[in-house]
N, C-alpha and C positions, 0 to 999 in steps of 0.2 A: 504494500500500500504506500503510495507516494505521500511524502510529508507536505504540509501546507507551505505555500510560498510566503516568505517573510517580506512584507512590503518595506520599501524605503520610507523614511519619515520626512515630511515637509512642514516647516513652521512658516506661518504667514504673519508678518507684523504690518498692520494696516490701521489707519485712523479714520473714524467715521463718527460724526456727531451732528446735532442740529446746526451748530455754527459753521462747521467745516464742510458739511454736506456728506453724501454717501458715495461719492465717485470713487474714492480710493478703495473702499471696501468692495464695491460692485465690480470693479475691473479685476481685482484679485480673485473674486469669486468666479469670474469667467474662466480664469486659468485653473483655479482649483477644481472646478467641475470637469475640466478636460483631463486632469491628472489623477483624479481620485481612484482610478482603477489600478494605478501603480504606486501611489503614495498613500501612506497613512497621514492625514492632514489635520493640523490643529492651528488655531489662531492665537495671537498675542495682541492684547490691546493696551493702550496707554492708561495710566492711572487717572482717576477723576470721574466724577459722576456724569459729566457731559458725554463721555464715550460709551455710556451704557446703551444709547440708542443703537449704535453700530453693533455692539456685542449682542443685543437682543435679536437683531436681524440675523446674525450668524448662527445663533443658537436655534432659531426657528428653522434654519436650513440644515440642522443636524451636525454642526461643527462644535467641537469643544473650544472654549475660549479661556485663556489664562491672562492674568495681569502681568505687566512687564517686569515686575520685581520678582517673579517666580523664576527659578533656575530651570531652564529647559534646554534640550539638545535635539538636533535633527541633522539629517544628511544634507538638507538644503534649506536655506531661509529665503523666502520671497518677501522683499521689503518694499513698502509703499507708504512713504511719509515725507513731509516737508521738514520735519525736525531732525535732519540728518547733517552731520558734518564729516569732514575727512577722517577725523578721529573715530566717529561712530562706525564708519565702514571698516576701518582698520581693525577695530575691536571685534566687530561681528565676524569678520573674515577669519579671525583667529579662533573663534568659537564654533562656527559652523563649517562643514566640509565644503559647501558651495554657497555662493551668495549671488542672488539675482535682485537687481534694484530697478523698480519702475520709477522713472524720473521725468519731470516735465520741464525742468528749469535750466539744466546744463550750466549751473553756476559754481559748482565745486572745482577747485583747482586740480583735483585728482580723484578719480573714481576707482577705488580699490575693490573691484568686483570681478566675478566670473562672467557676468552678463548684465548689460544695461538695456532697458526697454523704454523707448519714448515713442508712442504711437501718434503724436500730434502732427498736424499738418505743418510741413516745413521742417520737421525734425531731421529729415534725411540730409539736410544741409548743415547741421550742427557738427562740431568737432568735439568729441569727448576725449579727455586725457585719461587713458586707462592702461592697465598692464597689457603686455603684448598678447597674452592668451585670452583676453576678455573679448566677448562677442557683443557688438552693438546692434540692436534691432530697432531701426529708426524709421519713422514715418507711417502713413496710413496703410502701407502694405501689411503692417502688424496691428491693424485696428482690432480692439478687443470687444467684439460684439457677442452678446448673449445668443444662445441657440435659437431663440424665437426670431431673431433678426437674420441669422444665417439661413433659416428655412423660409423666411417670408418672401413673397413675390414683390418685385419692384412696383412702384407707384406710377400710374399713367397720368401725366399732367392734363388737367381738364381746362378747357378754354373759359368755362364759367366757374367762378369761385362760389362755393357754398359753405363748406365747413372749414374752420381754421382752428388748428391745435394751439393751445397755450400750455407749455410745460417748462418747469424750472428745475427738473431733476427730482432726486429723492427727498430733498429738503428745500425750503424756500425761506431762509432766515431773514431776508431783507424785504419780504412781502412783495417781491417783484411782480408776481402774477396778478396781485391786486392792483398795483400801479398801472400795469399794462391794460387790464380790463377796464379800468376807469377812463382810459384814453380812448379805447376802441369800441366800447359797448354801445355807443350811439350809432354805429354804422349798421348797414343792412345785412351783415354776415352773421352766421351762427358760430359760436365759439365753444369748442370742446376743451374742457380744462382737466388736466391730469392732477388729481389730488392724492398725494402719496401719504402713507402712514407716518412718515418722518416729519410731516408739516406740524408746526406748533399749533396749539389750540387757538391762538389769536388769528393765525392765517386761515385755519379751517373755518372759523366763525365768519371772518370777513368774506371769504369766497362763497360760503353758503348764503350769506345775506345778499350778495350780488346776484347769485343765481336765482334767488327767490324774487328779487325785484326786477330782473331782466329776463324776458322769455327767450332771448337768444343766447343765453349762457347756460351750458349744461356741464355739471360736474361728473367726473368718472373717478370713483374712489378705488385706488389700488388696481388700475386696469391692466389688461394685457397690452403692453405698450405697442408692440409691433402691429397688432390688430387695430388699435386706436389710431396710430399714425397713418396707416395705409388708407384709412377712410377719410383723411383730411386732405385738402387741396393746398394748404399752406401751413406753416408753423411759425410761431414766435417762441423763442426759447433762450435760456441762458447758456453761455458757453460752458462746455463740460462734456462728459461722456455721452450725454443725450444727443449732442450735435452729430456725432458719428453714427448713432443709431438712425436718426432721421435721414441723414445724408445717404446711408446705405440703401434706403428705400426710394431715394430720389424725390423727396418732398421739399419744395423750395422753402427756405427759412430765413427769417430775420433774427439776427443774433443780438443779444444784450449781454454785456459783460458784467459779472457780479463779483469778480476777483481779478487782482492784478495779473496773475499768471495766465489769464485767458487772452490778453491783448495780442501777443505774438502769433499764436495759431489762427486767431480770428482775422487778424490783419492779412496773414498769408492767404487764408481762405477767400477773403473778399478780393484781394489782388488777383487771384487765380480763378475768379468767377464761380465760386462755390456757394458763397453766402452773401447776404446783405447785412451790413453792420448797422444796428439800430441805436447804438450809444451805450454809455454807462448807466447802470440802473439808478444811480443817485443823481443823474443829470438829464433824465428823460424830459423832453420838451413836448408838450401836447401837440402843438401845431406842426412842429418838425417831424415828429414820429408819425402822426396821421398822414402827412403828405407822403412820406416814404412808404407807409403801409398801403395807401390807396394807389400809389404809382405802381407798386409791384402787383397788386391785385388786378389791375387793369391791363398789365403788360404780359400777355400770354407768351410771346416769343422769348422774353427775358426769363420767365419762369421755366420754360422748356429748356433753355440753355443751362440754367442753374441746376436743374434736375439731372441732365445728362452729365454735367461736370462732376456732380457729386457721385453718381453711380460709377463713373469711370475712375474715380480717385480712391474711394473707400473699398478696401478688400474685405469682402464678407467673410472670407476664410482665414483672416489674420490670426485669430485665436488658435486655430489648428496649427498654423506655422509656429507660433510661439511655443505651444505645448510640445511639439516635436523637437524644437531646439532645446527645451529644458530636459526632455527625456534623454537626448544625446549627451547633454552636459553631465547628467548624473551617472551615466554609464561610462564616462571617461575614466 
């Protein structure tokens, strides 16, 4: 009788909270789901009550979660956090056999890792200072899309706009969806709003009030996002992981930045005809945004070009490529 196969272990350190958003956790989950057949996987979260939101989401998906002050070991650490320095990487590389770092910023002077992943638009043009044996996976060729988006059919651009999606990701700490709805609610379009469990009670209350007062606003609580996006003709969204998901289906979108690290990829996306930039969330001007919104809604040719550019740029199977690279890394 053959003995059972002992799985390799993978630890994942990822930050997720109401203030930070859930993007870091969601993209590590994409990779974890691809690798759970060969790895025994657990998560490590930062100390502090605010990180409980992310931990609860992970536990719901069946992952064990430990706090960072616990002594753990693994064959590989997948790291996704902005609270990282050169010293952090050096220390972690001594502790774990292999270190994979998901990075958006390219700001460290040296990345002491076995692999660096930056799936952002324009990342393929960045130069990371790494050890000679470190592999860099850069740009939307390595887009980290959930299975539902890998399997979803692309959107066909309609000449007549009916439904418009408003989504700000897994959390909306700055109430951006409320700000946007107050600007566009008087138009003749229908707005489908993605309301995630990570939204604060304040944001949920404001959105439900707007929906009750305006017949053209419909809330979708914890929806299947690929299904909801594919039914919409346009989208208004915050820069983040959701932008890649929407782009993979070819839905024209207006982007609003809610964090400093989003400016570079959004600027690249606008310059290369993938998105329309709507401005910073704290500087939204009603007249200016409405003009931009109405202009895109009326311009079928532009929306079609945006759709094609998005579908041609975002690799739906990027997560599979990343998973295969990590598998090879652990077998070295």
